[in-house]
C-alpha positions as CSV (number, residue, x, y, z in Angstrom):
1,M,47.6,11.5,-110.0
2,T,50.8,11.9,-107.9
3,Q,51.2,10.1,-104.6
4,I,53.6,11.9,-102.2
5,T,56.0,9.5,-100.4
6,K,56.4,9.3,-96.6
7,G,59.3,9.9,-94.3
8,A,60.8,13.1,-95.8
9,R,61.2,16.6,-94.3
10,R,57.9,18.5,-94.4
11,V,58.0,22.2,-95.3
12,G,55.2,24.7,-95.8
13,L,55.8,27.4,-98.3
14,L,54.2,30.8,-97.7
15,G,54.7,33.2,-100.6
16,G,54.0,36.9,-100.6
17,S,55.2,40.5,-100.9
18,F,55.5,40.9,-97.1
19,N,55.1,44.6,-97.6
20,P,55.6,44.6,-94.6
21,A,55.6,41.2,-92.8
22,H,53.5,41.1,-89.7
23,D,52.1,39.0,-86.9
24,G,49.3,37.6,-89.2
25,H,52.0,35.9,-91.3
26,R,53.6,34.5,-88.1
27,H,50.2,33.3,-86.8
28,I,49.4,31.4,-90.0
29,S,52.9,29.9,-90.0
30,V,52.8,28.7,-86.3
31,E,49.4,27.2,-86.9
32,A,50.7,25.5,-90.0
33,L,53.6,24.0,-88.0
34,R,51.1,22.6,-85.5
35,L,48.2,21.5,-87.6
36,L,50.2,20.1,-90.6
37,G,53.0,18.6,-88.6
38,L,55.6,20.6,-90.4
39,D,59.4,20.7,-89.8
40,E,59.7,24.3,-91.1
41,V,57.8,27.1,-92.8
42,W,59.6,29.1,-95.5
43,W,58.5,32.6,-96.2
44,L,59.2,33.3,-99.9
45,V,59.5,37.0,-100.2
46,S,58.7,37.9,-103.8
47,P,60.8,40.4,-105.7
48,Q,57.6,41.6,-107.3
49,N,54.2,39.9,-107.3
50,P,53.0,40.0,-110.9
51,L,49.4,40.7,-109.7
52,K,50.4,43.7,-107.6
53,P,51.4,47.2,-108.7
54,E,55.0,48.2,-108.2
55,K,53.9,51.5,-106.9
56,G,54.0,51.4,-103.1
57,M,56.1,48.2,-103.0
58,A,59.1,48.6,-100.7
59,A,62.5,47.3,-101.9
60,L,63.1,43.6,-101.7
61,E,65.8,43.9,-99.0
62,T,63.5,46.1,-96.9
63,R,60.7,43.6,-97.1
64,L,63.0,40.7,-96.4
65,A,64.4,42.4,-93.3
66,S,60.8,43.0,-92.1
67,A,60.1,39.3,-92.6
68,R,63.2,38.3,-90.6
69,R,62.1,40.6,-87.8
70,A,58.5,39.4,-87.8
71,K,59.0,35.6,-87.9
72,R,60.3,35.2,-84.3
73,H,60.4,31.5,-84.5
74,P,63.4,29.1,-85.1
75,R,61.5,27.0,-87.6
76,I,60.3,29.9,-89.8
77,K,62.7,30.9,-92.4
78,A,62.5,34.2,-94.4
79,L,64.0,33.8,-97.9
80,A,64.3,35.8,-101.1
81,I,65.0,32.7,-103.1
82,E,63.2,33.6,-106.3
83,G,66.0,35.9,-107.3
84,E,68.5,33.1,-106.8
85,L,66.4,30.7,-108.8
86,G,65.6,33.1,-111.5
87,T,61.8,32.4,-111.2
88,R,58.9,34.8,-111.2
89,Y,55.8,32.6,-111.0
90,T,55.0,30.4,-108.1
91,V,54.6,27.2,-110.2
92,D,58.2,27.7,-111.5
93,T,59.5,28.4,-108.0
94,V,57.9,25.3,-106.6
95,R,59.2,23.1,-109.4
96,A,62.7,24.5,-108.9
97,L,62.6,23.9,-105.1
98,Q,61.4,20.3,-105.6
99,R,64.3,19.7,-108.0
100,L,66.8,21.2,-105.5
101,H,65.3,19.4,-102.5
102,P,64.2,16.0,-103.7
103,K,63.9,14.6,-100.2
104,T,61.7,17.5,-99.0
105,R,57.9,17.4,-99.2
106,F,56.4,20.8,-99.7
107,I,52.8,22.1,-99.1
108,W,51.6,25.5,-100.3
109,L,50.1,27.8,-97.6
110,M,47.8,30.6,-98.6
111,G,45.2,32.8,-97.1
112,A,41.6,32.7,-98.3
113,D,42.1,36.1,-100.0
114,N,44.6,34.5,-102.3
115,L,42.3,31.5,-103.0
116,A,39.7,34.0,-104.2
117,Q,42.2,35.1,-107.0
118,F,44.0,31.8,-107.4
119,H,42.6,31.4,-110.9
120,R,44.6,34.4,-112.0
121,W,47.9,32.8,-111.1
122,R,49.9,31.5,-114.0
123,G,49.8,27.7,-114.2
124,W,47.7,27.4,-111.1
125,R,46.4,23.9,-112.1
126,R,49.9,22.7,-112.6
127,L,50.8,24.1,-109.2
128,A,47.9,22.2,-107.6
129,R,49.2,19.0,-109.2
130,R,52.7,19.5,-107.8
131,V,51.9,20.4,-104.1
132,A,49.0,20.0,-101.7
133,I,47.4,23.4,-100.7
134,A,46.4,24.5,-97.2
135,V,44.1,27.5,-97.0
136,F,43.8,29.7,-93.9
137,P,40.8,32.0,-93.2
138,R,41.0,35.7,-93.8
139,S,38.4,38.1,-92.5
140,G,35.9,39.0,-95.2
141,Y,36.9,36.1,-97.5
142,G,34.9,33.2,-96.2
143,R,32.2,32.9,-98.8
144,S,34.2,34.4,-101.7
145,S,37.0,31.9,-101.3
146,L,34.6,28.9,-101.3
147,T,32.9,30.2,-104.5
148,A,36.1,31.4,-106.1
149,P,36.5,30.4,-109.8
150,A,39.4,28.1,-109.0
151,M,37.3,26.2,-106.5
152,A,35.0,25.1,-109.3
153,W,37.9,22.9,-110.4
154,L,39.5,22.2,-106.9
155,R,36.4,21.4,-105.0
156,R,36.4,17.7,-106.1
157,W,39.8,17.4,-104.4
158,R,38.9,19.2,-101.2
159,R,39.9,17.1,-98.1
160,I,37.0,17.8,-95.7
161,N,37.2,14.8,-93.3
162,A,40.9,13.9,-93.7
163,A,43.4,14.7,-90.9
164,P,45.6,17.6,-92.0
165,R,48.7,16.0,-90.6
166,H,48.3,13.2,-93.1
167,W,48.8,15.5,-96.1
168,T,51.9,13.7,-97.3
169,E,49.8,10.7,-98.0
170,W,47.3,12.4,-100.1
171,E,47.1,12.1,-103.9
172,L,47.4,15.3,-105.8
173,P,45.6,17.6,-106.4
174,A,44.6,18.1,-102.8
175,I,43.3,21.2,-100.9
176,V,42.4,21.5,-97.2
177,M,40.6,24.5,-95.6
178,L,42.0,24.9,-92.0
179,K,40.1,26.5,-89.2
180,I,42.2,28.8,-87.0
181,R,41.7,32.0,-85.0
182,L,41.5,35.0,-87.3
183,S,44.3,37.5,-87.1
184,P,43.2,41.2,-87.5
185,Q,46.5,42.3,-89.0
186,S,47.2,42.9,-92.7
187,A,50.0,44.6,-94.6
188,S,47.6,47.2,-96.0
189,R,46.4,48.2,-92.6
190,L,50.0,48.5,-91.3
191,R,51.0,50.7,-94.3
192,A,48.0,52.9,-93.7
193,R,48.9,53.3,-90.1
194,N,52.6,53.8,-90.8
195,P,53.3,54.9,-94.4
196,E,57.0,55.4,-93.6
197,W,57.5,51.9,-92.3
198,A,60.0,51.1,-95.1
199,S,62.3,53.9,-94.0
200,A,63.0,52.1,-90.7
201,P,66.5,50.6,-90.3
202,T,66.8,47.1,-91.8
203,S,68.4,44.0,-90.3
204,N,69.4,40.7,-91.8
205,K,69.4,38.8,-88.5
């Protein structure tokens, strides 16, 4: 069991396709800053999610630009760092970030929809042994996330009564389910509403 040390910079990692990024991503991130006492949240824009089809996926630079437009917060950073690290899977990305930033303490942020399929992620148990996991509610995924295959293993390490801001003191694995207002936005709804969104001018600001 790994004990995380105190006193380091605290960063939440929110990975995803961001196809496109939207206010739901921002809402989760702002709540993570508040509830978990984070210094920053990093959006890790994936070159290509191994569990999602390439068809319909906008170019990485387009999705990164949408993330930089949507974040609207000085402590949220939109990054396409997996290309620089040469990693494809989250467990490898996290390991590389921990090696590059030894004084930073990371926590993985995910929606309940991702927890429902977490057992399909490569090395998901190894990931849970490396970083604490904070799960945010998603409409329609309340029960399915709690009964997800991965939760059969993770349930024994669920932090039900612990204060979320104390996550740096938890032994790993550790998972906490946070209660926040649901956001109605999703990338699939935005694509359905505006199929040509990826044709909009991009910006790196």
